[in-house]
C-alpha positions in Angstrom: -4.2 -21.9 -1.5 -1.2 -24.2 -0.2 -1.8 -27.1 2.5 -5.2 -25.3 3.2 -3.8 -21.8 4.3 -4.6 -18.5 1.8 -1.2 -17.3 0.8 -1.5 -13.6 -0.7 1.6 -11.9 -2.5 1.8 -8.5 -1.1 5.2 -8.4 -2.9 3.8 -9.0 -6.6 1.2 -6.3 -6.3 4.1 -3.7 -4.8 5.7 -4.7 -7.9 3.0 -4.4 -10.1 2.6 -0.8 -8.8 6.5 -0.1 -9.4 6.4 -1.4 -12.9 3.4 0.8 -13.4 5.6 3.8 -12.7 8.6 2.6 -14.1 7.0 2.1 -17.4 4.8 5.2 -17.1 8.5 7.2 -16.5 9.7 5.5 -19.8 6.7 6.8 -21.6 7.2 10.0 -20.7 11.0 9.9 -21.1 10.1 8.8 -24.6 7.4 11.5 -25.2 9.5 14.2 -24.1 12.4 12.8 -26.6 10.1 13.3 -29.7 8.8 16.3 -28.7 12.6 17.5 -28.5 13.0 16.3 -32.0 9.9 18.0 -33.4 11.4 21.0 -31.8 14.4 21.1 -32.8 13.1 20.6 -36.3 10.9 23.2 -36.4 13.9 25.7 -35.3 15.6 24.2 -38.5 14.2 21.6 -41.2 10.7 22.6 -41.0 9.2 25.4 -42.6 5.4 26.4 -43.4 3.1 24.3 -43.4 5.2 21.6 -42.5 6.3 23.6 -39.4 3.0 24.5 -38.4 1.9 20.5 -38.8 5.2 19.7 -36.4 3.5 22.5 -33.9 0.2 21.0 -33.8 1.7 17.5 -33.8 4.2 18.3 -30.9 1.2 20.4 -28.7 -1.1 16.8 -28.9 2.1 15.0 -27.8 2.2 17.0 -24.8 -1.1 17.0 -24.1 -1.7 13.3 -24.3 2.2 13.1 -22.2 0.4 14.8 -19.4 -3.2 12.7 -19.5 -1.3 10.0 -19.6 1.2 10.6 -16.7 -2.0 11.9 -14.4 -3.6 8.8 -15.3 -1.4 6.4 -14.5 0.2 8.3 -11.7 -4.0 8.1 -10.4 -3.8 4.4 -11.1 -0.9 3.4 -9.4 -2.3 5.3 -6.5 -5.8 3.4 -6.6 -3.4 0.0 -6.7 -1.6 1.2 -3.8 -4.6 2.0 -1.6 -6.6 -1.4 -2.5 -3.3 -3.0 -1.6 -3.6 -0.8 2.1 -6.9 -2.2 2.3 -6.2 -6.2 1.6 -3.5 -6.0 3.8 -5.8 -4.2 6.6 -7.8 -7.1 6.0 -5.5 -9.5 6.4 -4.7 -8.6 9.6 -8.2 -7.8 10.8 -9.0 -11.7 9.6 -5.6 -12.5 11.2 -6.9 -11.9 14.5 -10.0 -13.6 14.2 -9.1 -16.8 13.7 -6.3 -18.8 15.4 -4.5 -22.0 13.2 -4.2 -24.9 14.8 
């Protein structure tokens, strides 16, 4: 509160959603780099049981990456939805009260 008025920081909520999406993209990129490294190793340097384990690990990374991306996408969408509700509430409240 400032001078008896409530101040909501909508920009910070928008920035939080954007940062969530940005960090998710960075994590996805890092997972892809790891999987690419494993795939290259599977073709040239990993043989036998090591190749099998490398492939299994790559599959686990892929599943985890997909799940993480889905979860972060849903979280960012929920944050956007809540922020929209807050903005709607602000508009409704603003139309009901007059500050003097």
